C-alpha positions in Angstrom: 3.4 -17.2 98.5 6.9 -16.6 97.4 5.8 -14.4 94.4 3.2 -12.2 97.0 5.8 -12.3 99.5 7.8 -10.5 96.8 5.1 -8.2 95.4 4.9 -6.7 99.0 8.3 -6.0 99.5 8.5 -4.6 95.8 5.5 -2.3 96.6 7.1 -1.1 99.6 9.9 -0.3 98.2 8.9 1.4 95.4 6.6 3.3 98.1 9.7 4.3 100.1 11.9 5.7 96.9 9.0 8.0 96.2 8.8 9.4 99.4 12.6 9.9 99.6 12.5 11.5 95.8 10.1 13.7 96.9 12.0 14.7 99.6 15.1 15.3 98.1 13.2 17.9 96.3 11.9 19.6 99.5 13.6 22.9 99.6 13.3 23.9 103.5 14.3 22.3 106.6 10.4 22.0 107.6 9.8 20.4 104.0 12.2 18.0 104.5 11.0 17.2 108.7 7.5 16.1 107.0 9.1 14.3 104.1 11.2 12.6 106.7 8.2 12.2 108.8 6.4 10.6 105.6 9.1 8.4 104.5 9.9 6.6 108.3 5.4 6.0 108.1 6.0 4.5 104.5 8.9 2.1 105.9 7.2 1.2 109.1 4.1 0.1 106.6 6.3 -1.8 104.4 7.8 -3.8 107.3 4.4 -4.7 108.6 3.3 -5.6 105.6 6.5 -7.9 105.6 6.1 -9.2 109.1 2.5 -10.1 108.1 3.2 -11.9 104.4 6.2 -13.6 106.3 3.5 -14.5 109.6 1.1 -15.9 106.8 4.2 -18.0 105.5 5.3 -18.7 108.7 1.8 -20.6 109.3 1.5 -22.3 106.4 4.7 -23.9 106.8 3.5 -24.7 110.2 0.7 -26.4 108.8 2.9 -28.0 106.3 5.2 -29.2 108.8 3.0 -30.7 111.0 1.3 -33.0 108.0 4.8 -33.6 106.9 5.3 -34.5 110.8 2.4 -36.6 110.6 2.8 -38.3 107.3 6.2 -39.1 108.0 6.2 -40.4 111.5 8.0 -43.2 110.2 11.2 -40.9 109.3 11.5 -38.6 111.8 14.8 -37.4 111.1 14.6 -36.6 107.5 11.1 -33.9 108.8 13.7 -32.5 111.5 16.2 -31.5 109.1 13.5 -30.1 106.4 12.3 -27.7 109.2 15.5 -26.4 110.4 16.2 -25.9 106.7 13.1 -23.6 106.6 13.9 -22.0 109.4 17.3 -20.8 108.8 16.2 -20.1 105.0 13.6 -17.6 106.6 16.1 -16.0 108.8 18.8 -15.5 106.1 16.1 -14.2 103.9 14.9 -11.5 106.4 18.9 -10.1 107.4 19.0 -10.5 103.7 16.1 -8.0 103.0 17.0 -5.7 106.4 20.6 -5.5 105.0 19.2 -4.7 101.6 17.0 -1.8 102.8 19.6 -0.1 104.7 22.3 -0.1 102.1 19.3 1.4 99.6 18.5 4.1 101.8 22.3 4.9 102.4 23.3 4.3 99.1 20.5 6.1 97.2 20.0 9.2 99.5 23.4 9.9 101.1 23.2 13.8 100.2 19.8 14.5 101.7 21.1 13.0 104.7 23.8 15.1 105.0 21.7 18.1 104.0 19.6 17.3 107.1 22.3 16.6 109.2 23.6 20.0 108.3 20.3 21.6 108.5 20.4 20.6 112.1 23.8 21.6 112.7 23.0 25.3 111.3 20.4 25.3 113.2 21.9 24.7 116.3 25.0 27.1 115.7 22.2 29.8 115.1 20.5 29.1 118.1 23.7 29.3 120.0 24.9 32.4 118.3 21.7 34.0 119.1 22.2 33.1 122.4 25.6 34.7 122.4 24.2 37.6 120.9 21.8 38.2 123.8 24.1 37.5 126.6 26.7 39.9 124.9 24.2 42.8 124.9 23.0 42.0 128.4 26.1 42.2 129.5 26.9 45.1 127.1 24.1 47.1 128.7 24.9 46.1 132.1 28.3 47.8 131.8 27.2 50.9 130.4 24.4 51.1 132.7 26.9 50.6 135.4 29.4 53.4 134.2 27.2 56.4 135.0 26.7 54.8 138.2 30.1 55.0 138.8 31.3 57.6 137.4 28.1 60.2 137.1 27.6 60.5 133.5 29.5 61.2 130.2 32.8 59.9 132.5 35.5 60.3 130.2 34.6 64.0 128.6 33.6 65.4 132.1 36.2 63.7 134.0 39.2 65.1 131.7 37.2 68.5 132.6 37.0 68.1 136.2 41.0 67.3 136.0 41.8 70.5 133.7 39.6 72.6 136.2 41.5 71.3 139.2 44.8 71.5 137.5 44.1 75.2 136.5 43.3 76.1 140.2 46.0 74.1 142.1 48.9 76.1 139.4 46.8 79.7 140.2 47.5 78.9 144.1 51.2 78.2 143.2 51.5 81.5 142.2 51.8 83.0 145.4 55.3 80.8 145.6 56.6 82.9 142.4 59.4 85.3 143.4 59.0 88.8 144.3 60.7 90.1 141.4 58.0 88.1 139.2 54.4 89.1 140.4 55.0 92.5 139.0 55.6 91.2 135.3 51.9 92.3 134.1 49.0 94.4 135.6 46.8 91.1 134.9 49.5 89.1 136.6 49.0 91.1 140.2 45.5 90.7 139.7 45.5 87.3 139.1 47.7 86.4 142.1 45.4 88.8 144.3 42.6 86.9 143.8 44.1 83.2 145.3 42.5 84.0 148.7 39.5 83.4 146.8 40.0 80.1 145.5 38.2 78.2 148.1 34.9 79.0 146.5 35.6 77.5 143.1 37.7 74.4 144.6 34.6 73.7 147.1 32.3 73.9 144.1 34.7 71.4 142.1 34.9 68.9 145.4 31.1 69.2 145.9 30.5 68.1 141.6 33.2 65.5 142.0 31.4 63.8 144.8 27.7 64.5 143.3 29.0 62.7 140.2 31.2 59.9 141.8 34.6 60.9 140.6 36.5 59.7 143.9 40.0 60.9 142.4 39.3 64.2 141.4 37.2 64.9 144.5 40.0 64.0 146.8 42.5 66.4 145.2 40.5 68.9 145.5 39.6 68.1 149.1 43.4 68.5 149.3 43.5 71.8 147.3 41.0 73.0 149.6 42.5 72.2 152.7 46.0 73.5 151.5 44.1 77.2 150.7 42.5 77.2 153.6 45.8 76.5 156.1 47.0 79.9 154.2 44.5 81.5 155.9 44.4 79.8 159.1 46.9 82.7 160.2 44.6 85.0 159.8 42.2 83.0 163.1 44.8 81.3 165.2 48.7 81.6 166.1 50.8 79.9 163.5 54.4 78.9 164.7 57.1 80.6 162.3 58.5 77.8 160.7 54.9 76.7 159.6 54.2 80.2 158.1 57.7 79.9 156.2 56.8 77.2 154.4 53.5 78.6 153.5 55.1 81.7 152.5 53.2 84.2 154.9 54.4 86.7 157.0 55.8 86.0 160.6 53.4 87.0 163.7 54.7 89.0 166.5 53.5 87.6 170.0 50.0 88.5 170.8 48.0 88.3 174.0 45.3 86.4 174.8 41.5 87.4 173.8 41.2 88.2 177.9 44.4 90.2 178.0 43.1 91.9 174.8 39.9 93.0 175.9 41.5 94.1 179.5 44.1 96.3 177.8 41.3 97.4 175.3 39.4 99.0 178.1 42.0 100.5 179.7 43.3 102.4 177.1 39.3 103.7 176.3 39.8 105.8 179.1 43.1 106.9 178.9 42.3 107.7 175.0 39.7 110.3 176.7 42.0 111.8 178.8 44.2 112.6 175.9 41.3 114.3 174.1 40.5 116.4 176.6 44.4 117.5 177.2 44.6 118.2 173.4 46.3 121.5 172.7 44.8 125.0 171.8 46.6 125.5 168.7 45.8 129.5 169.4 48.5 129.5 172.5 51.3 128.2 170.5 53.2 129.0 173.5 52.2 126.3 175.8 51.3 123.4 172.7 54.5 122.1 173.6 54.3 121.0 177.0 50.9 120.5 177.1 51.6 117.9 173.3 53.9 116.1 176.1 51.3 115.6 178.7 49.1 114.7 176.3 51.8 111.7 174.9 52.5 110.7 177.8 49.2 109.9 179.0 48.3 107.9 176.1 49.6 104.4 175.7 47.2 103.6 172.8 46.1 105.0 169.7 43.3 104.4 167.5 44.0 105.1 164.0 41.4 105.3 161.1 42.3 104.8 157.3 39.8 105.8 154.2 40.2 105.7 150.4 37.4 108.4 149.3 37.3 107.1 145.9 38.2 110.6 144.1 37.0 112.6 146.8 33.6 111.2 146.9 33.2 109.7 149.8 30.6 111.2 152.5 32.7 113.8 154.5 29.7 114.0 157.2 30.2 109.8 157.8 33.8 110.1 157.8 33.9 112.6 160.5 31.2 111.3 162.5 33.2 107.7 162.7 36.3 109.7 164.3 33.9 110.9 166.9 32.4 107.2 167.6 35.4 105.5 167.4 37.8 108.4 169.4 40.2 108.4 166.3 43.5 109.8 167.3 44.9 109.9 163.5 43.4 109.7 160.0 44.7 108.8 156.9 42.5 110.0 154.1 44.1 108.5 150.2 42.5 109.9 146.9 41.5 113.0 148.6 40.4 116.4 146.7 40.4 120.0 147.5 36.7 119.6 147.9 36.3 117.0 149.6 39.2 118.8 152.0 36.4 121.8 152.3 33.6 119.4 152.9 36.0 117.9 156.2 36.1 121.2 157.5 32.5 121.9 157.0 31.7 118.9 159.1 34.1 120.1 161.8 36.9 117.8 161.4 39.2 120.4 163.1 37.0 120.0 166.3 38.4 116.5 166.6 41.6 116.0 164.6 43.0 119.5 164.2 46.3 119.0 162.9 47.0 118.2 159.5 49.6 117.1 156.9 48.8 117.1 153.4 50.8 115.2 150.6 52.2 117.2 147.4 49.8 117.1 144.9 51.4 115.7 141.6 50.6 114.4 138.1 51.3 111.2 139.5 48.5 110.9 142.2 46.2 107.8 141.4 42.7 109.4 142.3 44.0 111.9 144.3 46.6 113.2 147.3 46.9 112.1 150.9 46.2 113.9 153.7 47.1 112.9 157.4 44.8 114.4 159.9 45.8 113.7 164.2 44.6 114.7 167.6 47.6 115.8 169.2 50.6 118.5 167.8 53.0 116.4 165.6 57.0 116.4 167.0 57.9 116.2 163.5 56.0 116.1 160.1 56.9 115.8 156.5 54.8 115.7 153.1 57.2 113.4 151.7 58.6 110.8 153.4 59.9 108.6 150.6 60.3 108.9 147.0 57.6 106.4 145.3 56.2 106.7 141.9 52.4 107.6 143.4 50.9 109.7 145.5 53.3 111.4 148.2 53.6 110.1 151.3 52.7 112.4 154.3 53.9 111.4 157.8 53.7 113.0 161.0 55.6 111.5 164.2 53.8 111.7 167.8 54.8 111.1 171.2 52.3 108.2 172.4 53.0 107.0 176.1 56.6 108.7 175.9 57.7 107.4 172.9 57.6 108.7 169.5 55.6 107.3 166.9 55.7 107.9 163.3 52.6 107.9 161.3 52.8 107.5 157.5 49.6 107.6 154.8 50.6 105.4 151.9 48.6 105.1 148.8 51.0 102.3 146.0 49.8 103.1 142.7 47.0 100.9 141.2 48.3 98.0 139.1 46.6 99.1 135.8 48.4 102.7 136.3 51.8 100.4 135.7 52.8 97.1 137.2 56.3 98.4 137.9 54.8 101.8 139.7 52.6 99.2 141.6 55.9 97.4 142.8 57.7 100.7 143.6 55.3 101.8 146.1 55.8 98.6 147.8 59.4 99.2 147.9 58.8 102.5 149.4 56.9 101.5 152.1 59.4 99.0 153.0 62.1 101.6 153.2 59.5 103.2 155.6 59.9 100.9 158.5 63.7 100.8 158.0 66.4 102.5 159.9 66.6 105.0 157.2 63.1 105.8 156.5 61.0 108.6 158.2 61.2 106.9 161.5 64.7 106.4 161.9 64.5 104.2 165.4 61.2 105.3 166.3 58.3 102.6 165.7 56.3 103.0 162.7 53.2 102.7 161.7 52.0 102.7 157.9 48.2 102.9 156.8 46.3 103.4 153.8 45.3 101.8 150.5 48.1 99.5 149.7 46.4 97.9 146.6 47.9 94.2 147.7 47.0 91.6 149.9 49.3 89.0 151.5 48.9 86.4 148.3 51.6 88.5 146.7 54.9 88.0 146.8 55.8 91.4 146.4 53.5 92.4 149.8 55.1 90.0 151.8 58.5 91.1 150.8 57.6 94.9 151.4 56.6 93.2 155.6 59.6 91.3 155.6 61.9 94.2 154.5 60.4 97.0 156.2 60.4 94.9 159.6 56.3 95.6 159.5 53.9 93.1 161.1 50.2 93.5 159.5 47.6 94.0 162.2 45.1 91.9 160.8 47.6 89.1 160.2 48.7 89.5 164.0 45.1 90.1 165.2 43.7 86.4 164.4 40.3 87.5 164.1 39.8 87.3 160.4 40.8 88.6 157.2 39.0 92.5 157.6 38.2 92.8 153.9 37.9 96.1 152.6 37.1 96.1 148.9 34.7 96.6 146.8 32.4 98.2 148.9 30.2 99.7 146.6 28.9 97.0 144.3 25.6 96.4 145.9 24.5 93.0 146.8 28.3 91.5 146.0 30.4 91.9 149.1 33.6 93.1 150.1 36.1 90.0 149.3 40.1 91.3 149.7 42.0 92.8 151.9 43.5 95.6 150.3 43.7 98.4 153.1 45.9 97.7 155.6 47.3 99.3 159.1 51.5 98.0 159.5 53.7 98.7 162.4 57.1 97.6 163.4 58.0 96.2 166.6 57.0 97.5 170.0 53.5 98.0 169.1 50.6 95.5 169.3 47.6 95.1 167.9 44.5 95.1 170.1 41.3 95.4 168.1 40.6 96.1 164.4 37.2 96.4 162.4 36.3 97.6 159.4 33.2 100.3 158.6 31.3 101.1 155.4 31.4 104.9 154.1 28.9 105.9 151.6 30.0 106.8 148.0 33.2 104.8 147.8 34.6 101.4 147.2 36.8 100.9 150.2 35.7 100.4 154.0 37.6 102.2 156.6 39.9 100.0 158.4 39.9 101.2 162.3 42.5 99.7 164.2 43.2 100.2 167.9 47.1 99.7 169.0 49.2 99.9 172.3 52.9 101.7 172.5 55.1 99.5 174.1 58.2 101.0 173.6 60.6 102.1 171.1 61.5 99.4 168.7 
């Protein structure tokens, strides 16, 4: 029996050894797993056989014990010792077999167990890395997909473009604060500064784009810049304190009437102007011309003026004369006139409305033509060149209006492309007209014409300040009266280049523009009330 048990144990051990050897030869984790399963099964069978053998041995031993007990009734202590000894022997043998199998397994196949453990660790590591990679990819995708929603897409490049555009516009706006001695360094510089009133258009576009593309910083800065640019033009719509005008670099505004008071004064002036027209002197009777002029001047406390650049004398003469009749114009200032235009105006009957004419002296420095000044009443004084400027000469007339001598001057400064210095000299010449040494001396002065500049230019504002002038358009608070360009098809007029200046003692009651065919400037028609001497 002992030999049978030993043989069974040896066969089970041999089978387990064969399985373990095959498992060692396996090359992949899947094969190792299958071999491990086979090994476990083999060991289980070996243990089952061993247990079965032990059971048989136990039963045989038990029978033998019973027989021994039965036969040895006369000696019980000896049988008990023999049974205890056998049981102890079997327990020791079982423990020895188990320890032997465990030691053999650890001794013969430690590498495979380490390999198996390493494989399981590697699989766990790979699974963890794959999970981390998927998580990282998901987070990265989420971050990338959230950026366009927050910044409108292409955030860095497009955001930089917005900042650059905003910086350019802000610096462009700042050019209006330059000294008057700097703005005419070059003709291009003059043109660039003159376009500052139009910067609200790109600023508004920049604001809309920044909001649409979710760039809050650029949107806020664009809004602030737009608000400042609009504030520069606020004086054309509302009366601003002198302190605010000074901070903005804008000219001061004289006291203005309310809308009701202005309309009442305007209605009153209209009837007086008609009376002045009926009392106009007959130039054929020179002996009574002075007395009639005095009566007409006393009767008229308001005067309506019109200024028009005729673009090399090409403007429609009939349209000009018609406007003079329709709006009861008392003084007409024509720039870029030619001999041909002068003849066409005479043919249209300009002398019937404005019989008194003073023309500037044609020179080689004329920019597009010479200047002509027409008036309804006989001038008290007139000159063909009121002040010396490097451009078309300035004709001037002094008329008596409401008992006050008022000087009217027709000006046309040189265009910037004809020379930046000539342009600046022309504005300085306009300032001299308003000074006591100018054409009007201590009398009120009205200077009108094509100034080729606007309130954004420092030299323009310097001419207003140095000459003691007020811009009628800025004083009236009815918006900027843009006059150029007027012949670009669907492109509307955008810049106010034609102006009517006046000194103290005069109040603007009304102003509007009028389109005249075949010229690139709109006419400015202004009604002024003469309050008294300056």
